[in-house]
N, CA, C and O atoms as a GROMACS GRO file, in nm:
protein
  364
    1MET      N    1   8.344  10.276   7.755
    1MET     CA    2   8.469  10.349   7.754
    1MET      C    3   8.562  10.288   7.859
    1MET      O    4   8.518  10.253   7.968
    2GLN      N    5   8.690  10.275   7.826
    2GLN     CA    6   8.789  10.216   7.917
    2GLN      C    7   8.880  10.327   7.971
    2GLN      O    8   8.913  10.422   7.900
    3ALA      N    9   8.920  10.314   8.095
    3ALA     CA   10   9.013  10.408   8.157
    3ALA      C   11   9.125  10.330   8.221
    3ALA      O   12   9.105  10.220   8.273
    4THR      N   13   9.244  10.387   8.217
    4THR     CA   14   9.358  10.325   8.281
    4THR      C   15   9.373  10.384   8.420
    4THR      O   16   9.367  10.506   8.438
    5VAL      N   17   9.391  10.299   8.518
    5VAL     CA   18   9.409  10.343   8.655
    5VAL      C   19   9.557  10.371   8.678
    5VAL      O   20   9.643  10.293   8.637
    6ARG      N   21   9.586  10.482   8.742
    6ARG     CA   22   9.724  10.519   8.772
    6ARG      C   23   9.736  10.564   8.917
    6ARG      O   24   9.642  10.622   8.973
    7LEU      N   25   9.850  10.538   8.976
    7LEU     CA   26   9.881  10.586   9.109
    7LEU      C   27   9.967  10.711   9.093
    7LEU      O   28  10.073  10.706   9.032
    8GLY      N   29   9.922  10.820   9.146
    8GLY     CA   30   9.995  10.945   9.137
    8GLY      C   31  10.083  10.968   9.258
    8GLY      O   32  10.072  10.899   9.360
    9LEU      N   33  10.170  11.065   9.248
    9LEU     CA   34  10.260  11.099   9.356
    9LEU      C   35  10.184  11.141   9.482
    9LEU      O   36  10.223  11.107   9.593
   10THR      N   37  10.076  11.215   9.464
   10THR     CA   38   9.993  11.256   9.577
   10THR      C   39   9.931  11.136   9.646
   10THR      O   40   9.927  11.128   9.768
   11ASP      N   41   9.881  11.040   9.566
   11ASP     CA   42   9.823  10.917   9.622
   11ASP      C   43   9.928  10.839   9.701
   11ASP      O   44   9.901  10.792   9.811
   12LEU      N   45  10.046  10.826   9.643
   12LEU     CA   46  10.153  10.752   9.709
   12LEU      C   47  10.191  10.820   9.840
   12LEU      O   48  10.209  10.752   9.942
   13THR      N   49  10.202  10.951   9.839
   13THR     CA   50  10.237  11.025   9.960
   13THR      C   51  10.133  11.004  10.069
   13THR      O   52  10.168  10.985  10.186
   14ARG      N   53  10.007  11.006  10.032
   14ARG     CA   54   9.899  10.987  10.129
   14ARG      C   55   9.907  10.848  10.192
   14ARG      O   56   9.892  10.833  10.314
   15ILE      N   57   9.931  10.746  10.111
   15ILE     CA   58   9.940  10.609  10.162
   15ILE      C   59  10.064  10.593  10.249
   15ILE      O   60  10.058  10.529  10.355
   16LEU      N   61  10.177  10.650  10.207
   16LEU     CA   62  10.300  10.640  10.285
   16LEU      C   63  10.284  10.705  10.422
   16LEU      O   64  10.336  10.654  10.521
   17ARG      N   65  10.214  10.816  10.427
   17ARG     CA   66  10.192  10.886  10.555
   17ARG      C   67  10.117  10.800  10.654
   17ARG      O   68  10.142  10.806  10.774
   18VAL      N   69  10.025  10.719  10.605
   18VAL     CA   70   9.949  10.630  10.693
   18VAL      C   71  10.043  10.527  10.754
   18VAL      O   72  10.037  10.501  10.875
   19TRP      N   73  10.130  10.468  10.673
   19TRP     CA   74  10.213  10.357  10.719
   19TRP      C   75  10.349  10.399  10.771
   19TRP      O   76  10.408  10.328  10.852
   20GLY      N   77  10.400  10.513  10.727
   20GLY     CA   78  10.534  10.553  10.768
   20GLY      C   79  10.536  10.654  10.880
   20GLY      O   80  10.642  10.681  10.936
   21GLY      N   81  10.422  10.709  10.912
   21GLY     CA   82  10.419  10.813  11.013
   21GLY      C   83  10.449  10.948  10.951
   21GLY      O   84  10.496  10.955  10.837
   22GLU      N   85  10.423  11.052  11.023
   22GLU     CA   86  10.442  11.185  10.968
   22GLU      C   87  10.558  11.259  11.030
   22GLU      O   88  10.608  11.355  10.972
   23GLU      N   89  10.603  11.217  11.148
   23GLU     CA   90  10.701  11.296  11.219
   23GLU      C   91  10.841  11.289  11.161
   23GLU      O   92  10.906  11.393  11.144
   24ASP      N   93  10.889  11.171  11.129
   24ASP     CA   94  11.028  11.155  11.087
   24ASP      C   95  11.045  11.141  10.937
   24ASP      O   96  11.158  11.129  10.889
   25CYS      N   97  10.938  11.143  10.863
   25CYS     CA   98  10.945  11.119  10.719
   25CYS      C   99  10.936  11.248  10.640
   25CYS      O  100  10.861  11.339  10.674
   26VAL      N  101  11.012  11.253  10.533
   26VAL     CA  102  11.010  11.366  10.442
   26VAL      C  103  10.888  11.353  10.352
   26VAL      O  104  10.854  11.243  10.309
   27GLU      N  105  10.823  11.464  10.323
   27GLU     CA  106  10.710  11.460  10.230
   27GLU      C  107  10.763  11.428  10.090
   27GLU      O  108  10.858  11.490  10.044
   28VAL      N  109  10.700  11.333  10.025
   28VAL     CA  110  10.744  11.293   9.892
   28VAL      C  111  10.686  11.391   9.791
   28VAL      O  112  10.565  11.397   9.769
   29THR      N  113  10.776  11.466   9.729
   29THR     CA  114  10.738  11.565   9.627
   29THR      C  115  10.821  11.537   9.502
   29THR      O  116  10.908  11.450   9.502
   30GLU      N  117  10.793  11.611   9.397
   30GLU     CA  118  10.870  11.598   9.272
   30GLU      C  119  11.020  11.613   9.298
   30GLU      O  120  11.101  11.544   9.236
   31ASP      N  121  11.056  11.703   9.388
   31ASP     CA  122  11.197  11.734   9.412
   31ASP      C  123  11.275  11.620   9.478
   31ASP      O  124  11.397  11.611   9.460
   32VAL      N  125  11.208  11.535   9.553
   32VAL     CA  126  11.280  11.432   9.629
   32VAL      C  127  11.248  11.290   9.585
   32VAL      O  128  11.290  11.195   9.651
   33GLN      N  129  11.175  11.272   9.477
   33GLN     CA  130  11.131  11.137   9.442
   33GLN      C  131  11.242  11.048   9.385
   33GLN      O  132  11.216  10.932   9.354
   34ASP      N  133  11.363  11.101   9.372
   34ASP     CA  134  11.476  11.017   9.331
   34ASP      C  135  11.566  10.978   9.448
   34ASP      O  136  11.668  10.913   9.430
   35LEU      N  137  11.526  11.019   9.569
   35LEU     CA  138  11.601  10.980   9.689
   35LEU      C  139  11.555  10.841   9.732
   35LEU      O  140  11.441  10.801   9.706
   36TYR      N  141  11.645  10.768   9.797
   36TYR     CA  142  11.611  10.635   9.846
   36TYR      C  143  11.514  10.645   9.963
   36TYR      O  144  11.509  10.746  10.034
   37TRP      N  145  11.435  10.539   9.982
   37TRP     CA  146  11.334  10.537  10.088
   37TRP      C  147  11.395  10.574  10.222
   37TRP      O  148  11.338  10.654  10.296
   38MET      N  149  11.510  10.516  10.255
   38MET     CA  150  11.573  10.542  10.385
   38MET      C  151  11.610  10.689  10.400
   38MET      O  152  11.600  10.744  10.510
   39GLU      N  153  11.652  10.752  10.292
   39GLU     CA  154  11.686  10.895  10.297
   39GLU      C  155  11.561  10.979  10.326
   39GLU      O  156  11.571  11.088  10.382
   40LEU      N  157  11.446  10.928  10.287
   40LEU     CA  158  11.321  10.998  10.309
   40LEU      C  159  11.258  10.965  10.444
   40LEU      O  160  11.158  11.025  10.483
   41GLY      N  161  11.318  10.869  10.516
   41GLY     CA  162  11.268  10.833  10.648
   41GLY      C  163  11.172  10.715  10.650
   41GLY      O  164  11.110  10.687  10.752
   42TYR      N  165  11.159  10.647  10.537
   42TYR     CA  166  11.069  10.531  10.529
   42TYR      C  167  11.150  10.404  10.533
   42TYR      O  168  11.246  10.388  10.457
   43ASP      N  169  11.113  10.311  10.623
   43ASP     CA  170  11.183  10.184  10.629
   43ASP      C  171  11.113  10.081  10.541
   43ASP      O  172  11.007  10.108  10.483
   44SER      N  173  11.172   9.964  10.532
   44SER     CA  174  11.117   9.862  10.443
   44SER      C  175  10.978   9.817  10.487
   44SER      O  176  10.895   9.782  10.403
   45LEU      N  177  10.952   9.817  10.616
   45LEU     CA  178  10.820   9.778  10.664
   45LEU      C  179  10.712   9.876  10.618
   45LEU      O  180  10.604   9.833  10.578
   46SER      N  181  10.739  10.005  10.624
   46SER     CA  182  10.639  10.102  10.578
   46SER      C  183  10.615  10.089  10.429
   46SER      O  184  10.502  10.108  10.382
   47VAL      N  185  10.719  10.058  10.352
   47VAL     CA  186  10.702  10.039  10.208
   47VAL      C  187  10.624   9.910  10.181
   47VAL      O  188  10.538   9.908  10.093
   48LEU      N  189  10.653   9.804  10.256
   48LEU     CA  190  10.576   9.679  10.240
   48LEU      C  191  10.429   9.700  10.274
   48LEU      O  192  10.341   9.647  10.205
   49GLN      N  193  10.402   9.775  10.378
   49GLN     CA  194  10.263   9.803  10.414
   49GLN      C  195  10.196   9.889  10.308
   49GLN      O  196  10.076   9.874  10.282
   50THR      N  197  10.271   9.979  10.247
   50THR     CA  198  10.219  10.060  10.138
   50THR      C  199  10.184   9.972  10.018
   50THR      O  200  10.080   9.992   9.955
   51ILE      N  201  10.270   9.876   9.988
   51ILE     CA  202  10.243   9.782   9.878
   51ILE      C  203  10.114   9.706   9.907
   51ILE      O  204  10.029   9.692   9.818
   52GLY      N  205  10.099   9.656  10.030
   52GLY     CA  206   9.977   9.584  10.067
   52GLY      C  207   9.853   9.670  10.054
   52GLY      O  208   9.748   9.624  10.009
   53SER      N  209   9.864   9.795  10.094
   53SER     CA  210   9.752   9.887  10.084
   53SER      C  211   9.712   9.910   9.938
   53SER      O  212   9.594   9.914   9.905
   54ILE      N  213   9.810   9.926   9.851
   54ILE     CA  214   9.785   9.945   9.708
   54ILE      C  215   9.722   9.820   9.649
   54ILE      O  216   9.629   9.830   9.568
   55GLU      N  217   9.772   9.704   9.688
   55GLU     CA  218   9.714   9.579   9.638
   55GLU      C  219   9.567   9.568   9.674
   55GLU      O  220   9.485   9.527   9.592
   56ARG      N  221   9.534   9.604   9.797
   56ARG     CA  222   9.393   9.596   9.839
   56ARG      C  223   9.307   9.702   9.770
   56ARG      O  224   9.197   9.673   9.724
   57LYS      N  225   9.358   9.823   9.763
   57LYS     CA  226   9.278   9.933   9.706
   57LYS      C  227   9.251   9.911   9.558
   57LYS      O  228   9.140   9.936   9.511
   58TYR      N  229   9.352   9.865   9.483
   58TYR     CA  230   9.339   9.851   9.339
   58TYR      C  231   9.314   9.707   9.294
   58TYR      O  232   9.304   9.680   9.175
   59ASP      N  233   9.302   9.616   9.389
   59ASP     CA  234   9.276   9.476   9.361
   59ASP      C  235   9.376   9.419   9.260
   59ASP      O  236   9.339   9.362   9.157
   60VAL      N  237   9.505   9.436   9.293
   60VAL     CA  238   9.614   9.384   9.209
   60VAL      C  239   9.710   9.308   9.297
   60VAL      O  240   9.710   9.321   9.420
   61LEU      N  241   9.792   9.228   9.235
   61LEU     CA  242   9.900   9.159   9.304
   61LEU      C  243  10.030   9.214   9.250
   61LEU      O  244  10.060   9.202   9.131
   62LEU      N  245  10.108   9.276   9.339
   62LEU     CA  246  10.236   9.333   9.298
   62LEU      C  247  10.346   9.233   9.326
   62LEU      O  248  10.344   9.164   9.429
   63ASP      N  249  10.441   9.224   9.237
   63ASP     CA  250  10.553   9.131   9.247
   63ASP      C  251  10.631   9.157   9.376
   63ASP      O  252  10.657   9.272   9.410
   64GLY      N  253  10.667   9.052   9.445
   64GLY     CA  254  10.743   9.064   9.569
   64GLY      C  255  10.878   9.130   9.551
   64GLY      O  256  10.933   9.186   9.645
   65GLU      N  257  10.932   9.124   9.431
   65GLU     CA  258  11.061   9.187   9.403
   65GLU      C  259  11.046   9.336   9.381
   65GLU      O  260  11.146   9.406   9.362
   66LEU      N  261  10.924   9.385   9.383
   66LEU     CA  262  10.900   9.527   9.361
   66LEU      C  263  10.979   9.612   9.460
   66LEU      O  264  11.036   9.714   9.423
   67LEU      N  265  10.982   9.570   9.584
   67LEU     CA  266  11.052   9.645   9.687
   67LEU      C  267  11.201   9.658   9.654
   67LEU      O  268  11.259   9.765   9.672
   68GLU      N  269  11.261   9.551   9.606
   68GLU     CA  270  11.403   9.555   9.572
   68GLU      C  271  11.430   9.645   9.452
   68GLU      O  272  11.530   9.717   9.451
   69LEU      N  273  11.344   9.641   9.353
   69LEU     CA  274  11.364   9.720   9.232
   69LEU      C  275  11.321   9.865   9.249
   69LEU      O  276  11.378   9.955   9.186
   70ALA      N  277  11.223   9.887   9.332
   70ALA     CA  278  11.166  10.020   9.348
   70ALA      C  279  11.221  10.086   9.474
   70ALA      O  280  11.150  10.102   9.574
   71ASP      N  281  11.347  10.123   9.469
   71ASP     CA  282  11.413  10.178   9.588
   71ASP      C  283  11.397  10.328   9.603
   71ASP      O  284  11.448  10.388   9.698
   72THR      N  285  11.326  10.390   9.509
   72THR     CA  286  11.294  10.532   9.519
   72THR      C  287  11.146  10.549   9.484
   72THR      O  288  11.088  10.463   9.418
   73PRO      N  289  11.085  10.658   9.528
   73PRO     CA  290  10.944  10.680   9.493
   73PRO      C  291  10.920  10.683   9.341
   73PRO      O  292  10.817  10.632   9.295
   74ARG      N  293  11.010  10.742   9.263
   74ARG     CA  294  10.991  10.748   9.117
   74ARG      C  295  10.988  10.607   9.058
   74ARG      O  296  10.900  10.576   8.977
   75ARG      N  297  11.082  10.522   9.097
   75ARG     CA  298  11.085  10.384   9.047
   75ARG      C  299  10.963  10.307   9.094
   75ARG      O  300  10.905  10.228   9.019
   76PHE      N  301  10.924  10.330   9.220
   76PHE     CA  302  10.807  10.263   9.276
   76PHE      C  303  10.683  10.297   9.194
   76PHE      O  304  10.608  10.208   9.155
   77LEU      N  305  10.662  10.425   9.168
   77LEU     CA  306  10.545  10.467   9.090
   77LEU      C  307  10.548  10.408   8.949
   77LEU      O  308  10.445  10.364   8.898
   78ARG      N  309  10.665  10.407   8.887
   78ARG     CA  310  10.676  10.354   8.751
   78ARG      C  311  10.638  10.206   8.748
   78ARG      O  312  10.561  10.163   8.662
   79LEU      N  313  10.691  10.129   8.842
   79LEU     CA  314  10.662   9.986   8.845
   79LEU      C  315  10.517   9.956   8.881
   79LEU      O  316  10.454   9.870   8.820
   80VAL      N  317  10.463  10.027   8.979
   80VAL     CA  318  10.322  10.008   9.016
   80VAL      C  319  10.233  10.046   8.900
   80VAL      O  320  10.136   9.975   8.870
   81ASN      N  321  10.263  10.156   8.833
   81ASN     CA  322  10.178  10.200   8.722
   81ASN      C  323  10.190  10.110   8.599
   81ASN      O  324  10.098  10.105   8.518
   82GLU      N  325  10.302  10.039   8.586
   82GLU     CA  326  10.311   9.938   8.480
   82GLU      C  327  10.209   9.827   8.506
   82GLU      O  328  10.142   9.781   8.413
   83VAL      N  329  10.198   9.785   8.631
   83VAL     CA  330  10.101   9.682   8.667
   83VAL      C  331   9.960   9.735   8.649
   83VAL      O  332   9.875   9.670   8.589
   84LEU      N  333   9.934   9.854   8.702
   84LEU     CA  334   9.801   9.913   8.691
   84LEU      C  335   9.764   9.943   8.546
   84LEU      O  336   9.648   9.932   8.508
   85GLY      N  337   9.862   9.980   8.466
   85GLY     CA  338   9.839  10.013   8.326
   85GLY      C  339   9.801   9.892   8.243
   85GLY      O  340   9.740   9.905   8.136
   86SER      N  341   9.836   9.775   8.292
   86SER     CA  342   9.801   9.653   8.219
   86SER      C  343   9.654   9.618   8.241
   86SER      O  344   9.600   9.528   8.176
   87ARG      N  345   9.591   9.688   8.332
   87ARG     CA  346   9.447   9.667   8.359
   87ARG      C  347   9.371   9.791   8.315
   87ARG      O  348   9.422   9.902   8.322
   88THR      N  349   9.253   9.771   8.273
   88THR     CA  350   9.164   9.884   8.242
   88THR      C  351   9.034   9.863   8.314
   88THR      O  352   8.994   9.749   8.340
   89VAL      N  353   8.968   9.970   8.344
   89VAL     CA  354   8.839   9.962   8.409
   89VAL      C  355   8.735  10.035   8.325
   89VAL      O  356   8.765  10.134   8.259
   90ALA      N  357   8.615   9.986   8.328
   90ALA     CA  358   8.505  10.051   8.254
   90ALA      C  359   8.462  10.175   8.329
   90ALA      O  360   8.452  10.175   8.452
   91VAL      N  361   8.437  10.281   8.253
   91VAL     CA  362   8.384  10.405   8.311
   91VAL      C  363   8.252  10.441   8.253
   91VAL      O  364   8.194  10.542   8.291
   0.00000   0.00000   0.00000
């Protein structure tokens, strides 16, 4: 049986908290996932570190332009899940 791996909003929030800190950053929820990273308190370095963490955890290579295209959490999840969706894992 094959399963598609997906990154959920909760997973993304957990990873962002590790790299972006918890004090100055807004919690990423359904209500704010269309705001830009900077509006949420995350800088480009925390997003880059999040990308690296996802690449290691899911053993994928994400396009370097992902950061430019994925300027909100919703866009980020869509693009990451497109990459993850192209892979399947045996269960």
